[in-house]
C-alpha positions in Angstrom: 109.8 -26.6 -100.3 110.3 -25.5 -103.7 112.9 -26.7 -105.9 114.0 -23.4 -106.5 115.6 -21.9 -103.5 118.3 -19.4 -102.9 121.9 -20.6 -102.0 120.4 -24.4 -102.6 124.2 -25.6 -102.7 124.2 -24.6 -98.6 121.1 -25.8 -97.7 122.6 -29.4 -96.6 126.1 -30.4 -96.4 126.9 -32.4 -99.9 129.6 -34.7 -97.9 127.1 -36.7 -95.7 126.4 -40.5 -96.7 123.0 -41.6 -97.5 123.3 -43.9 -94.2 124.8 -41.2 -91.8 121.8 -39.3 -93.3 118.8 -41.8 -92.5 120.3 -41.9 -88.9 120.3 -37.9 -89.0 116.7 -37.7 -89.7 115.5 -40.2 -87.3 117.5 -38.4 -84.7 116.4 -35.1 -85.4 112.8 -35.9 -85.9 112.0 -33.8 -82.7 109.8 -30.5 -82.9 112.7 -27.9 -82.9 114.6 -29.8 -85.8 111.8 -29.3 -87.9 112.9 -25.9 -89.1 110.5 -23.0 -89.8 107.8 -22.8 -92.4 108.1 -19.3 -93.7 105.7 -18.2 -96.3 107.4 -17.1 -99.4 105.0 -13.6 -99.4 106.7 -12.7 -96.3 110.1 -12.9 -98.4 108.6 -11.2 -100.8 107.8 -8.3 -98.7 111.1 -8.0 -96.8 112.8 -8.0 -100.4 110.5 -5.3 -101.5 110.7 -3.1 -98.5 114.6 -3.5 -98.7 114.7 -2.8 -102.5 112.8 0.6 -102.2 114.9 1.5 -99.2 118.3 1.0 -100.7 117.1 2.7 -103.9 116.3 5.7 -102.1 119.6 5.7 -100.3 121.5 5.4 -103.4 119.3 8.4 -105.2 120.0 10.3 -102.2 123.6 10.4 -102.4 123.5 10.6 -106.1 121.4 13.9 -106.0 122.7 15.8 -103.1 126.2 17.3 -103.9 127.1 17.7 -100.4 127.3 13.8 -100.1 129.7 13.4 -103.1 132.6 12.3 -101.1 134.6 8.7 -100.9 132.8 7.8 -97.8 129.3 8.2 -98.8 130.3 6.6 -102.6 131.3 3.6 -100.4 128.2 3.5 -98.2 126.3 3.8 -101.7 128.4 0.7 -102.9 127.2 -1.1 -99.7 123.5 0.0 -100.4 123.9 -1.8 -103.9 125.4 -4.6 -102.2 122.2 -5.0 -100.1 120.2 -4.7 -103.4 121.7 -7.6 -104.8 120.2 -9.5 -101.9 116.8 -7.9 -102.4 116.8 -8.5 -105.9 118.0 -12.2 -105.9 115.0 -12.9 -103.1 112.7 -11.0 -105.2 113.2 -13.2 -108.3 113.6 -16.5 -106.5 110.3 -15.8 -104.4 108.5 -14.6 -107.5 109.2 -17.8 -109.3 108.4 -20.0 -106.2 104.9 -18.3 -106.1 104.0 -18.6 -109.7 105.5 -22.4 -109.7 103.2 -23.1 -106.7 100.1 -21.8 -108.3 100.6 -23.3 -111.7 101.2 -20.2 -113.5 104.5 -21.0 -114.6 106.4 -24.7 -115.7 109.8 -24.7 -116.1 112.2 -27.5 -116.8 114.8 -28.7 -114.2 118.0 -27.4 -116.1 116.7 -24.1 -116.5 115.7 -24.0 -112.8 119.4 -25.1 -111.9 120.6 -22.3 -113.9 118.4 -19.9 -112.2 119.5 -21.3 -109.1 123.3 -20.6 -109.9 122.4 -17.2 -110.8 120.7 -16.2 -107.3 123.4 -18.2 -105.7 126.0 -16.0 -107.4 124.1 -12.8 -106.7 124.0 -13.6 -103.0 127.4 -14.6 -102.5 128.7 -11.7 -104.3 126.6 -9.5 -102.2 128.2 -11.0 -99.2 132.0 -10.6 -100.3 131.1 -6.9 -101.3 129.3 -6.2 -98.2 132.2 -7.2 -96.1 134.6 -5.7 -98.4 132.7 -2.4 -98.2 132.5 -2.1 -94.6 136.1 -3.2 -94.2 136.7 -0.1 -96.8 134.5 2.3 -94.7 136.2 1.2 -91.4 139.6 2.4 -93.1 138.1 5.7 -94.8 136.8 6.6 -91.2 140.4 5.6 -89.5 142.1 7.9 -91.9 139.6 10.7 -91.4 140.7 10.6 -87.6 144.1 9.7 -87.7 145.2 11.8 -91.0 142.4 14.3 -90.8 144.6 17.0 -92.4 145.9 14.8 -95.3 142.5 13.0 -95.6 141.8 14.5 -99.1 145.4 14.0 -100.6 145.2 10.2 -99.5 141.9 9.3 -100.2 141.1 11.0 -103.5 138.3 10.4 -106.1 140.5 8.3 -108.1 141.5 5.9 -105.7 138.0 5.7 -104.2 136.9 4.9 -107.7 139.9 2.3 -108.0 138.9 0.6 -104.8 134.9 0.7 -105.7 136.0 -1.5 -109.1 138.5 -3.5 -107.3 135.7 -4.9 -104.8 133.1 -5.3 -107.6 135.6 -7.5 -109.7 136.9 -9.3 -106.7 133.3 -10.0 -105.6 132.3 -11.3 -109.1 135.3 -13.5 -109.4 135.0 -15.1 -105.9 131.4 -15.8 -106.3 131.8 -17.6 -109.7 134.4 -19.2 -108.5 132.2 -20.5 -105.5 129.4 -21.7 -107.5 132.0 -23.9 -109.8 133.7 -25.5 -106.7 131.0 -25.3 -104.1 131.8 -29.0 -103.5 135.2 -28.2 -102.1 135.5 -27.3 -98.3 138.6 -25.4 -99.2 136.0 -22.7 -100.9 133.6 -22.7 -98.0 136.9 -22.4 -95.4 138.1 -19.1 -97.6 134.7 -17.7 -97.1 134.6 -18.2 -93.6 138.3 -17.0 -93.2 137.3 -13.7 -94.9 134.6 -13.3 -92.9 136.5 -13.7 -89.6 139.4 -11.7 -91.1 137.1 -8.7 -92.0 135.5 -8.9 -88.4 138.6 -8.8 -86.7 140.2 -6.1 -88.9 137.2 -3.8 -88.2 137.1 -4.6 -84.6 140.7 -3.7 -84.1 140.3 -0.3 -86.5 137.3 0.5 -84.4 138.9 0.4 -81.0 141.8 2.2 -81.7 139.6 4.9 -83.6 137.6 5.1 -80.5 140.3 5.1 -78.1 142.3 8.0 -79.6 139.3 9.8 -80.6 138.2 9.8 -76.6 141.8 10.7 -75.7 141.5 13.8 -78.2 138.1 14.9 -77.0 139.0 14.8 -73.3 142.5 16.6 -74.1 140.6 19.1 -76.4 138.3 19.5 -73.5 140.3 20.5 -71.1 141.8 23.1 -73.1 138.1 24.6 -73.7 138.3 24.0 -77.5 135.6 22.4 -79.7 136.9 19.4 -81.9 134.3 19.8 -84.3 136.1 17.5 -87.1 137.0 14.9 -84.4 133.7 14.8 -83.1 132.1 14.4 -86.5 134.4 11.3 -87.5 133.8 10.1 -84.0 130.1 10.0 -85.1 130.7 8.5 -88.1 132.7 5.9 -86.5 129.7 5.2 -84.5 127.5 5.0 -87.3 129.7 2.3 -88.9 130.0 0.3 -85.7 126.3 0.3 -85.5 126.5 -1.1 -89.3 129.1 -3.6 -88.3 127.0 -4.8 -85.2 123.7 -5.3 -87.2 125.8 -7.2 -89.9 127.3 -9.7 -87.6 123.9 -10.4 -86.1 122.1 -11.0 -89.5 125.0 -12.7 -91.2 126.6 -14.4 -88.3 124.0 -17.5 -88.1 125.0 -18.0 -91.8 128.3 -18.3 -91.5 127.7 -20.6 -88.5 125.8 -22.8 -90.7 128.8 -22.9 -93.1 131.2 -23.8 -90.0 128.9 -26.6 -89.3 128.8 -28.0 -92.9 132.3 -28.0 -92.8 133.0 -29.7 -89.3 129.9 -31.7 -88.3 127.7 -32.7 -91.6 126.3 -35.8 -90.2 125.9 -34.9 -86.4 122.3 -34.8 -85.1 122.7 -31.2 -83.5 124.4 -29.8 -86.8 121.6 -31.6 -88.9 118.6 -29.9 -86.7 120.4 -26.2 -87.1 120.3 -26.9 -90.9 116.9 -27.3 -90.8 116.8 -23.4 -89.6 118.2 -22.3 -92.8 115.3 -20.3 -94.1 115.6 -18.3 -90.7 119.3 -17.3 -91.5 118.0 -16.2 -95.0 115.2 -14.0 -93.1 118.0 -12.4 -91.4 120.2 -11.8 -94.0 117.3 -10.0 -95.8 116.5 -8.0 -92.5 120.3 -6.9 -92.6 119.6 -4.9 -96.0 116.3 -3.7 -94.6 118.2 -2.2 -91.5 120.9 -0.5 -92.9 119.1 2.1 -94.8 117.3 2.8 -91.6 120.8 3.4 -89.7 122.1 5.8 -92.8 119.0 8.1 -92.5 118.9 8.4 -88.8 122.6 8.7 -88.2 123.5 11.4 -91.0 121.4 14.7 -91.0 122.5 15.5 -94.7 121.4 12.1 -95.8 118.1 12.3 -94.1 117.3 15.8 -95.0 117.9 14.7 -98.7 115.5 11.5 -98.1 112.9 13.4 -96.6 112.9 15.7 -99.6 113.0 12.9 -101.7 109.8 11.5 -100.1 107.7 14.7 -100.1 108.8 15.0 -104.0 110.4 18.5 -103.1 113.1 18.4 -105.8 
């Protein structure tokens, strides 16, 4: 494994004693504890695919005036968060390939600073992605429960303030993480934030689906077409899929953090640490899958993306 690696601060626990580490190494010598050897070219390919996809989503939202609404602005920010993962992965992988082939020689101090920047980008992406998923959930909640007042509640000014606040909080939190990464309290805060956002979004979506289903049945019995309700419900389904994909892709990474805090010297936990590269692959896969979900679930966005691909401006 190259010296340069994303999230090197979290690859292995820092609070394990040398004696325990040697015991763990002996205990973890079984085959399944060896981890996965994932080629750097695979990381590079995933990063490029993710970067292109998310760039297309951002460009499509900016191009089509019909998509200039708070919800799509939030989705645009979510795509930018995914791009942060792609950019950090591309930079890290390119440098690793150049160093492995002897085409680039960098001092250790420079590598350490580069690691910090990559870690900061990735951590900022974690916080911003979770935050924007929560913001989008709240936006859909307002759409369904306060449809007639939506435009007065979610104004463009409030949307801009919300986006700016999320990016500011993400930048500050990632900086604090890099500075105090050896403190378990920092990891606990990150884990707590992840669990809090999951619970919040789960509660909101359950409430949305329950009430939307009630209204659909009520209006169906009256032979009326619940246009805005059904549209909002479709948006809620899309964002629920996004939430599920995010949990599957980021869940193992946060499980890794939990193991670092709770059992840094346990042989089983150490075996899990060896699969850190797989957790990174899942994180990158999340940024690859998200744009596909946007395209298939939104007809307007799908049409705009198709026009852009065909260069029919």
